[in-house]
C-alpha positions in Angstrom: 102.3 127.4 85.8 102.5 123.6 85.5 99.8 123.1 82.9 99.2 119.4 83.5 98.5 120.0 87.1 96.3 123.1 86.8 92.8 123.0 88.3 90.1 122.0 85.9 86.6 123.5 86.0 85.3 120.4 87.8 86.5 117.1 89.2 86.2 114.2 86.7 85.1 112.0 89.6 82.5 114.4 90.8 80.8 116.3 87.9 79.7 119.8 89.0 82.0 119.9 92.0 84.9 122.2 92.6 88.3 120.8 91.8 89.8 118.7 94.5 93.4 118.9 95.8 96.5 117.2 94.4 97.6 114.3 96.5 101.3 113.4 96.6 102.2 109.9 97.9 105.7 109.3 99.1 107.1 105.9 100.2 109.5 107.4 102.8 110.4 110.7 104.4 113.0 112.3 102.1 111.4 111.0 98.9 109.5 114.3 98.9 112.8 116.1 98.1 112.7 114.7 94.6 109.7 116.9 93.9 110.4 119.7 96.4 110.6 122.4 93.7 107.3 121.4 92.2 105.6 121.5 95.6 106.9 125.1 95.9 105.6 126.1 92.5 102.2 124.5 93.0 101.6 126.1 96.4 102.6 129.6 95.1 100.1 129.1 92.3 97.3 128.5 94.8 96.9 124.7 94.2 95.6 122.8 97.2 98.0 120.0 98.2 97.9 117.0 100.5 101.0 114.8 101.1 101.2 111.3 102.5 104.0 108.9 103.5 103.5 105.2 103.3 106.3 104.6 105.9 108.1 106.7 108.4 111.5 105.4 107.4 112.0 103.4 110.5 114.1 100.6 109.1 117.0 101.5 111.4 114.8 102.5 114.4 114.8 106.2 113.4 111.1 106.6 112.7 110.5 109.4 115.2 113.6 111.3 114.1 112.6 111.0 110.5 109.1 112.2 111.2 110.5 115.3 112.9 112.7 115.9 109.8 109.6 115.4 107.6 107.8 118.1 109.5 110.7 120.5 109.2 111.0 119.8 105.5 107.3 120.3 104.8 107.2 123.4 106.9 109.9 124.7 104.5 107.8 123.7 101.5 104.6 125.1 103.1 102.5 121.9 102.7 100.1 121.9 105.6 98.0 118.8 104.9 100.1 115.7 105.9 99.1 112.1 106.4 101.4 109.5 107.9 100.3 105.9 107.2 103.2 104.4 109.2 103.5 101.1 107.3 106.7 99.0 107.7 109.7 100.6 106.1 111.4 98.0 103.9 108.4 95.8 104.2 105.6 97.2 102.0 105.5 94.2 99.8 104.7 91.9 102.8 102.0 94.4 103.9 100.6 95.3 100.5 96.9 94.5 101.4 97.1 96.7 104.5 98.7 99.4 102.4 95.8 99.4 99.9 93.2 99.5 102.7 94.9 102.6 104.2 95.2 104.3 100.9 91.6 103.7 100.0 90.6 105.4 103.2 92.9 108.3 102.5 91.6 108.8 99.0 88.0 108.7 100.3 88.9 111.4 102.9 91.0 113.7 100.6 89.0 113.2 97.3 92.0 114.3 95.1 91.6 115.3 91.5 95.2 114.1 90.7 97.4 111.6 92.5 101.2 111.7 92.1 103.4 108.9 93.4 106.8 107.3 92.8 107.7 105.8 89.4 107.4 102.1 88.8 111.1 101.8 87.9 112.7 98.9 89.8 114.9 101.1 92.1 113.4 100.3 95.5 110.9 97.6 96.5 108.9 100.1 98.6 108.7 102.5 95.7 107.3 99.9 93.3 104.9 98.6 96.0 103.7 102.1 96.5 103.1 102.5 92.8 101.0 99.4 92.7 99.1 100.4 95.9 98.1 103.7 94.4 96.7 102.2 91.3 94.9 99.3 93.1 93.5 101.7 95.8 92.0 103.9 93.1 90.5 100.9 91.4 89.0 99.6 94.7 87.6 103.1 95.5 86.2 103.6 92.1 88.2 106.9 92.0 89.1 107.6 88.4 91.5 110.5 88.2 94.9 111.0 86.5 97.8 109.3 88.1 101.3 110.8 87.6 104.7 109.5 88.7 108.0 111.0 89.5 111.4 109.2 89.1 113.6 108.6 92.1 116.4 106.3 91.2 116.6 103.1 89.1 119.3 100.6 88.0 120.7 101.6 84.6 123.8 100.0 83.1 124.7 103.1 81.1 124.4 105.5 84.1 127.2 106.6 86.5 127.6 104.0 89.2 124.8 102.0 87.6 122.0 104.3 88.9 119.8 106.7 87.0 118.8 109.6 89.3 115.7 111.7 89.1 115.1 111.0 85.5 113.2 108.6 83.2 114.9 106.5 80.5 115.7 108.4 77.3 113.1 106.3 75.4 110.3 107.0 77.9 107.2 108.6 76.3 105.0 111.5 77.5 107.5 112.9 80.0 106.6 116.3 81.4 109.4 118.6 82.5 109.0 121.2 85.3 111.6 124.0 85.3 112.3 125.4 88.7 112.9 129.0 89.5 115.3 130.3 92.1 112.8 130.2 94.9 111.8 126.6 94.1 115.4 125.6 94.1 116.0 127.2 97.5 113.0 125.3 98.8 114.3 122.0 97.4 117.8 122.5 98.8 116.5 123.5 102.2 114.2 120.4 102.3 117.2 118.2 101.6 119.2 119.8 104.5 116.2 119.3 106.8 116.7 115.5 106.3 120.0 115.5 108.2 119.8 111.8 109.0 119.7 111.1 105.2 122.7 113.2 104.2 124.9 110.1 104.0 122.3 108.5 101.6 122.2 111.6 99.4 126.0 111.6 99.3 126.1 107.8 98.6 123.8 108.4 95.6 125.8 111.4 94.6 122.5 113.2 94.3 122.5 116.9 93.7 119.4 119.1 93.4 118.5 119.7 89.7 116.7 122.7 88.2 114.3 120.3 86.5 111.8 117.8 87.8 110.1 115.2 85.6 106.7 113.6 85.7 104.6 111.3 83.4 101.1 110.0 83.5 100.9 106.4 84.5 99.6 103.9 82.0 96.0 103.1 82.7 96.5 99.3 82.3 99.9 98.8 83.7 100.7 95.3 85.0 102.8 95.8 88.1 103.3 92.0 88.3 105.9 92.3 85.5 109.2 94.2 85.7 109.1 97.8 84.5 112.2 97.2 82.3 113.5 94.0 80.6 116.1 92.1 82.6 115.1 93.5 86.0 114.7 90.6 88.4 115.6 91.9 91.8 116.2 95.0 94.0 119.6 93.7 95.1 121.8 96.2 93.3 124.6 97.8 95.3 122.6 100.6 96.8 119.9 98.3 98.3 122.4 95.7 99.5 120.5 95.2 102.8 117.1 94.5 101.1 115.9 90.9 101.0 113.0 91.8 98.6 113.1 90.6 95.0 110.8 91.5 92.2 109.3 88.1 92.3 108.1 88.8 95.8 106.1 91.8 94.6 104.7 89.7 91.8 103.6 87.0 94.2 102.1 89.5 96.6 100.0 91.1 93.8 98.9 87.7 92.7 97.8 86.6 96.1 95.9 89.7 97.1 92.1 89.6 97.3 90.9 91.4 94.2 88.1 93.3 95.8 85.4 94.7 93.6 85.2 98.5 93.3 82.9 100.1 95.7 81.3 102.4 93.2 81.2 106.0 94.2 84.1 106.7 96.6 81.9 108.5 99.1 80.3 105.1 99.9 83.6 103.2 100.2 84.9 103.9 103.7 84.0 106.3 106.5 87.0 108.3 107.8 90.7 107.7 107.2 93.1 105.4 109.1 96.0 107.8 109.0 97.9 110.0 111.4 97.9 113.7 110.7 100.8 116.1 111.5 100.3 119.8 111.4 
């Protein structure tokens, strides 16, 4: 079993209560493939899972198609609890306050004991905005639980084609490795095939399913207004050539957001959740 995600006797946020579920947060449909094997392992171990997507991947007008692919992929994985926040694809930085409002509501509804989101790694503006939104939403909700992150892709001068895929830098600390069995690998490969509209993207990245997936616990006092790695100033490397976002836009958005005070106990924060469910 994956030791760092195993249920504890009680939730740290609600002493005496039964362990809550694990909540995965994905920026786009298809980002879930990066941890598809872990989803399979956790579900087979009896861990309760919820999954959410910040956007529906509708930058090219394909939101409905990608939501259908999402449902197919998560049917394969067996994740039943799904939440679509339907924020703007390629525009999370400009809608960061709304993203936090929606995530607070989701956290209040789900009451997770662990939250897992994309790494803060400078690969995609929406990924880094999601990383910040998770941390900020937990702060606003007063929901103190471990936050873990998974790598997707990031610029790296020493990596093939200048992109490091599904891995943290060699010098990264406290990285946890999850080894996938054959069943988990079949799940991951089938999920990738379900995202047929993204095959060209996977091919462009030269991404291939790996038998290992990596996670690390997010630093408690991370400053998302500063680049994750020295020298990173934009998201305009070759793979994101269409993006107009630059890292300074994320920094400015964070600085301009209303720093709302924590609400105390999450149950008093917000009633209900402003998200769409898909079964």
